[in-house]
Structure formats: C-alpha cells, structure tokens
DRENPA-3360 file (N, C-alpha, C; in nm, 2 decimals, always signed):
BEGIN
1 = MEAPNTNP = -1.59/-0.70/+0.16/-1.49/-0.59/+0.17/-1.53/-0.51/+0.29 ~ -1.42/-0.48/+0.37/-1.44/-0.39/+0.49/-1.46/-0.25/+0.45 ~ -1.53/-0.18/+0.53/-1.55/-0.03/+0.51/-1.42/+0.04/+0.54 ~ -1.38/+0.13/+0.46/-1.25/+0.21/+0.49/-1.26/+0.28/+0.63 ~ -1.15/+0.30/+0.69/-1.14/+0.37/+0.82/-1.18/+0.52/+0.79 ~ -1.27/+0.57/+0.87/-1.31/+0.71/+0.84/-1.26/+0.81/+0.95 ~ -1.17/+0.76/+1.03/-1.11/+0.85/+1.13/-1.02/+0.95/+1.06 ~ -1.04/+1.08/+1.08/-0.96/+1.19/+1.01/-0.81/+1.17/+1.04;
9 = GSDQAFTR = -0.77/+1.13/+1.16/-0.63/+1.11/+1.19/-0.57/+0.99/+1.11 ~ -0.66/+0.89/+1.08/-0.62/+0.78/+1.00/-0.59/+0.83/+0.85 ~ -0.68/+0.92/+0.81/-0.66/+0.98/+0.67/-0.53/+1.04/+0.66 ~ -0.49/+1.12/+0.75/-0.36/+1.20/+0.75/-0.24/+1.10/+0.76 ~ -0.25/+1.00/+0.85/-0.14/+0.90/+0.86/-0.13/+0.82/+0.73 ~ -0.24/+0.78/+0.68/-0.24/+0.70/+0.55/-0.18/+0.79/+0.44 ~ -0.22/+0.91/+0.43/-0.16/+1.00/+0.32/-0.01/+1.01/+0.34 ~ +0.04/+1.03/+0.46/+0.18/+1.04/+0.48/+0.25/+0.91/+0.45;
17 = FVKEVEPR = +0.19/+0.80/+0.48/+0.24/+0.67/+0.45/+0.26/+0.65/+0.30 ~ +0.15/+0.68/+0.23/+0.15/+0.67/+0.08/+0.26/+0.76/+0.02 ~ +0.27/+0.88/+0.06/+0.38/+0.97/+0.01/+0.52/+0.92/+0.04 ~ +0.54/+0.86/+0.15/+0.67/+0.80/+0.19/+0.70/+0.67/+0.11 ~ +0.60/+0.58/+0.10/+0.63/+0.45/+0.05/+0.61/+0.43/-0.09 ~ +0.52/+0.51/-0.15/+0.48/+0.48/-0.29/+0.60/+0.48/-0.39 ~ +0.69/+0.58/-0.38/+0.80/+0.58/-0.48/+0.88/+0.45/-0.48 ~ +0.91/+0.40/-0.36/+0.99/+0.28/-0.35/+0.91/+0.16/-0.39;
25 = LSYALAAA = +0.79/+0.15/-0.34/+0.70/+0.04/-0.37/+0.68/+0.02/-0.52 ~ +0.64/+0.14/-0.59/+0.61/+0.13/-0.73/+0.74/+0.09/-0.81 ~ +0.85/+0.14/-0.77/+0.98/+0.11/-0.84/+1.00/-0.04/-0.82 ~ +0.99/-0.10/-0.70/+1.02/-0.24/-0.68/+0.92/-0.33/-0.76 ~ +0.79/-0.29/-0.76/+0.69/-0.37/-0.83/+0.70/-0.36/-0.98 ~ +0.74/-0.24/-1.03/+0.77/-0.23/-1.17/+0.89/-0.31/-1.21 ~ +0.99/-0.31/-1.13/+1.11/-0.40/-1.16/+1.07/-0.54/-1.16 ~ +0.98/-0.58/-1.08/+0.94/-0.72/-1.07/+0.85/-0.76/-1.18;
33 = FGPEVGAE = +0.75/-0.67/-1.22/+0.65/-0.71/-1.31/+0.64/-0.63/-1.44 ~ +0.72/-0.53/-1.45/+0.71/-0.44/-1.57/+0.63/-0.31/-1.53 ~ +0.65/-0.21/-1.60/+0.59/-0.08/-1.56/+0.43/-0.08/-1.55 ~ +0.37/-0.14/-1.65/+0.22/-0.14/-1.65/+0.16/-0.22/-1.54 ~ +0.20/-0.34/-1.53/+0.15/-0.43/-1.42/+0.20/-0.38/-1.28 ~ +0.32/-0.33/-1.28/+0.38/-0.27/-1.15/+0.29/-0.16/-1.10 ~ +0.25/-0.07/-1.19/+0.16/+0.04/-1.15/+0.03/-0.01/-1.10 ~ -0.03/-0.11/-1.17/-0.16/-0.16/-1.13/-0.15/-0.23/-0.99;
41 = VTADSFEW = -0.05/-0.31/-0.97/-0.04/-0.38/-0.84/+0.00/-0.29/-0.73 ~ +0.07/-0.18/-0.76/+0.10/-0.08/-0.66/-0.04/-0.02/-0.61 ~ -0.12/+0.02/-0.71/-0.25/+0.08/-0.67/-0.33/-0.02/-0.60 ~ -0.33/-0.15/-0.64/-0.41/-0.25/-0.57/-0.36/-0.27/-0.42 ~ -0.23/-0.26/-0.41/-0.17/-0.28/-0.28/-0.21/-0.16/-0.18 ~ -0.21/-0.04/-0.23/-0.25/+0.07/-0.15/-0.40/+0.07/-0.12 ~ -0.48/+0.02/-0.22/-0.62/+0.00/-0.19/-0.64/-0.10/-0.07 ~ -0.57/-0.21/-0.08/-0.58/-0.31/+0.02/-0.53/-0.25/+0.16;
49 = AWEHWEKV = -0.42/-0.17/+0.15/-0.37/-0.11/+0.28/-0.48/-0.01/+0.34 ~ -0.55/+0.06/+0.26/-0.65/+0.15/+0.31/-0.76/+0.07/+0.37 ~ -0.80/-0.03/+0.31/-0.91/-0.12/+0.36/-0.87/-0.18/+0.49 ~ -0.74/-0.21/+0.51/-0.69/-0.28/+0.63/-0.60/-0.19/+0.71 ~ -0.62/-0.05/+0.71/-0.52/+0.04/+0.76/-0.50/+0.02/+0.91 ~ -0.60/-0.02/+0.98/-0.58/-0.04/+1.13/-0.48/-0.15/+1.15 ~ -0.48/-0.25/+1.07/-0.38/-0.36/+1.09/-0.24/-0.32/+1.03 ~ -0.24/-0.26/+0.91/-0.12/-0.22/+0.84/-0.04/-0.12/+0.92;
57 = SGMENPAG = -0.11/-0.02/+0.98/-0.04/+0.09/+1.05/+0.03/+0.04/+1.17 ~ +0.00/-0.07/+1.23/+0.06/-0.12/+1.34/+0.18/-0.22/+1.31 ~ +0.20/-0.24/+1.18/+0.30/-0.34/+1.15/+0.44/-0.28/+1.16 ~ +0.54/-0.37/+1.19/+0.68/-0.33/+1.20/+0.73/-0.29/+1.06 ~ +0.69/-0.35/+0.95/+0.74/-0.32/+0.82/+0.63/-0.32/+0.72 ~ +0.54/-0.21/+0.73/+0.42/-0.21/+0.64/+0.46/-0.20/+0.49 ~ +0.57/-0.14/+0.46/+0.61/-0.13/+0.31/+0.64/-0.27/+0.26 ~ +0.72/-0.34/+0.34/+0.75/-0.48/+0.30/+0.63/-0.57/+0.29;
65 = YLYRVGQS = +0.53/-0.55/+0.38/+0.41/-0.63/+0.37/+0.33/-0.59/+0.24 ~ +0.33/-0.46/+0.21/+0.26/-0.42/+0.09/+0.33/-0.48/-0.04 ~ +0.46/-0.49/-0.03/+0.53/-0.55/-0.15/+0.48/-0.69/-0.16 ~ +0.47/-0.76/-0.05/+0.42/-0.90/-0.06/+0.27/-0.90/-0.11 ~ +0.19/-0.81/-0.07/+0.05/-0.80/-0.12/+0.06/-0.78/-0.27 ~ +0.14/-0.69/-0.32/+0.16/-0.67/-0.46/+0.20/-0.79/-0.54 ~ +0.29/-0.87/-0.48/+0.33/-0.99/-0.54/+0.22/-1.09/-0.56 ~ +0.12/-1.09/-0.47/+0.01/-1.19/-0.47/-0.10/-1.15/-0.56;
73 = K = -0.10/-1.03/-0.61/-0.21/-0.98/-0.70/-0.19/-1.04/-0.84;
% end
C-alpha cells in the first residue's frame, strides 16, 4: 500500500472532491449493491482515491473512475 499524500493542498482538494462526489457516488453504489454494501464500497473507493490521489486528481472523470473502483470491490 502506498503512503497517503501528505501535501496540505492535497488534503484540501481531496476534502472538496469528497464533499462534491460522495452523495452521487454513494447513491449510485447503493442502487447497484444495496444500502449496506453500497456504503461499504463507497468508503473503500474513497480510501483507494486517497491512496492514489495524485493519479485520481488528474483524471478527466474521477467520479466515474471511483464508481468503477466501487464495482470491483
């Protein structure tokens, strides 16, 4: 497992990203897998995003990518 990004600017950008994307992502994953599993894979997806934030933050559609990450969990 990679060490999380410790850049303070990254912290703020990631926090903004989570606040913006989490409602839609959790809704979509709950619709796909049910509320309990959807909540778990949403958390797993954001954990993965934090561990790979440098890559995720540069993506054209990071929310869509995290949806795919959630589907693979």
